[in-house]
N, C-alpha and C positions, 0 to 999 in steps of 0.2 A: 503494500500499500504505499510506502514511503517513496518508493521508486516512481510510482505514478505521480505522487504530489511533485517530485522534483521535475519529472519532465513536463508537466503541466506548467510549472514556474518557468522552466526554462523556455517553453513555447510562448508564454506571454513575454519573455524578455525579448525573444527573437523577433516577435511582431512589433513589440516597441521600438526596438533598434531598426528595423526596417522603416519604420514611420519617420524616426529621427534623421535616418540618413536621407530620406527623400526630402525632408525639410531643409536639411543641410544644403543639399543640392539646389534645391529651389531658391534658397537664400543667396547662395553662390551665382546663380543665373541672374537673379535680380540685380545683385551688386555690380556684376560686370555690365549687365545692359544699362543700368543708371550712369554708371561711370563712362562707359563709351559714348553714351548720346549726351552727357553732360546735363542731365535733367534733373539730377538730385544735389541738394546742397551737402556740404561737408558734414554737417550735423546728423542728416538722415543716412549718409553713407556709414559714419562712424556707429550710429546705432544698429544698423543692418549688420556690420561687422561684429559688433558686441555680441549680438543675438546668435551669429554664426558660430563665434567662439564658445558661447555657453552650450549650444548644442553640441558642439565637439567634445566638450567635457562630459556632457550626459551620456554621449556615445560610449566614450572610453570606460566611464564606470560601468555601463551595462556590458561591454565587451569583456572587462575584467571579472565581472559576476558570472558571465556564461563561461569563460575559460580562465579559471584561476591560475595563478602561477604555481608551477611545480618546481619546488626547491630540490634539486638533486645533490 
């Protein structure tokens, strides 16, 4: 029963990871587009980059939880 709970938790983490990765890519695309066309002010770009960095941190935490370090 414990294995099933672990699998369920891991599945949830993987779905959450997929969503966060998609959001990260979308933000990256938006930042590049706004920067290329010069339509965004520096404050907006800075805010979007900060959101992207926060997503990257959340992604790293989930990846660490899914695949913990093995000390040999």
